[in-house]
C-alpha positions in Angstrom: -21.9 157.6 51.3 -19.4 159.4 49.4 -20.8 162.3 47.2 -19.4 163.1 43.6 -18.0 166.2 45.1 -16.3 164.5 48.0 -14.3 162.2 45.3 -13.1 165.2 43.5 -12.3 167.2 46.1 -8.8 168.8 46.2 -7.6 166.6 43.4 -7.2 169.4 40.6 -4.2 168.6 38.8 -2.8 166.3 41.4 -2.6 162.6 41.6 -4.2 160.4 44.0 -3.0 158.2 46.7 -2.9 155.5 44.0 -0.8 157.7 41.5 -3.7 157.9 39.4 -4.2 161.1 37.4 -7.0 163.6 38.7 -9.0 162.8 35.7 -9.7 159.3 36.8 -11.5 157.6 39.8 -10.3 154.4 41.0 -12.6 151.4 41.0 -12.8 151.5 44.7 -13.9 155.0 45.0 -16.3 154.2 42.0 -17.7 151.4 44.0 -18.2 153.5 47.0 -19.9 156.3 44.9 -22.4 153.9 43.2 -23.0 151.8 46.5 -21.8 148.5 45.1 -19.0 146.2 45.7 -15.6 146.5 43.8 -16.3 143.4 42.1 -19.3 144.5 40.7 -17.6 147.5 39.0 -15.1 145.3 37.5 -18.0 143.0 36.1 -19.9 146.0 35.0 -16.8 147.7 33.2 -15.9 144.3 31.7 -19.5 143.9 30.2 -19.8 147.7 29.0 -22.4 148.4 31.6 -20.1 151.0 33.1 -18.1 153.2 30.9 -14.3 152.9 30.9 -11.0 152.3 29.0 -9.4 149.3 29.2 -5.4 149.0 29.0 -4.1 145.4 29.0 -5.8 144.0 32.4 -6.3 147.6 33.8 -9.5 149.5 33.6 -9.5 153.3 33.6 -12.6 155.3 34.7 -12.6 159.0 33.5 -14.4 161.3 36.1 -16.0 163.2 33.5 -17.3 160.2 31.5 -18.4 158.7 34.8 -20.4 161.9 35.7 -22.1 162.1 32.3 -23.0 158.6 32.3 -24.6 159.1 35.8 -26.6 162.0 34.9 -27.7 160.6 31.3 -28.6 157.2 33.3 -31.0 159.2 35.8 -33.7 159.9 33.2 -33.7 156.4 31.6 -35.1 154.7 34.6 -39.0 154.9 35.5 -40.8 153.9 38.5 -43.3 151.8 36.4 -42.7 148.0 35.7 
């Protein structure tokens, strides 16, 4: 599984292969990072579960926002049901 460090390695100030600014992460990379399907990323983004910015039909995922969301989300789940 890809780690956060792997998804950001060597991209400072560069554009990725998709032409996206280095401050963003693609839906494909986010899906791999979260261990879910790309379709689930789009569903989560569309219903507000995954933080993003929507521009027309395009979803933009900011690396820093996703990183902070993941850090925050870690403490909100408990093992007790």
